[in-house]
Phi, psi and omega in degrees: 000132177250128178242145175217155174241124184249122173268132191228129172259122184246158174303137186304317184280358185241006189301314183294321179295318176302309182301320180289325176294321182293316183296336177281349183277128177296130183106342175267115182269328180213150171227131178243136170273130187226159173266152175123207184295329181245160180267323186225151171232129178246136176257124180246140177221119179220171188282318186227167177297323177295325174296320178292321179296314180294318178301313181288309188278333183259321188261311183287318183292344180277353184282120176295133178111346175281123181260326183204149176221158171223114182262131179240113175278136178271133176274320181207146182255134173244118184204155171276350180259147176278077187299322180302316179291322182298316188262357182270356179300125178088357180271000000 
């Protein structure tokens, strides 16, 4: 499983629309509206690096209203929850 956190700066008038569009994209598991330098944080979970590349460059970047992104690939997850078991259902 490949995980990424994308920090997103959206057009001010389109933040809600961008969040709703993101959550509809397969591979985007969560979207948070946040305060600070960025407007949204999207959590991505896919099977392979190739899937991640396609998700980010073809699907997320095609969403109108996204002005800037910063993608952070996760090397290892530290959690009290068994995230792998939770998100591997159906793969």
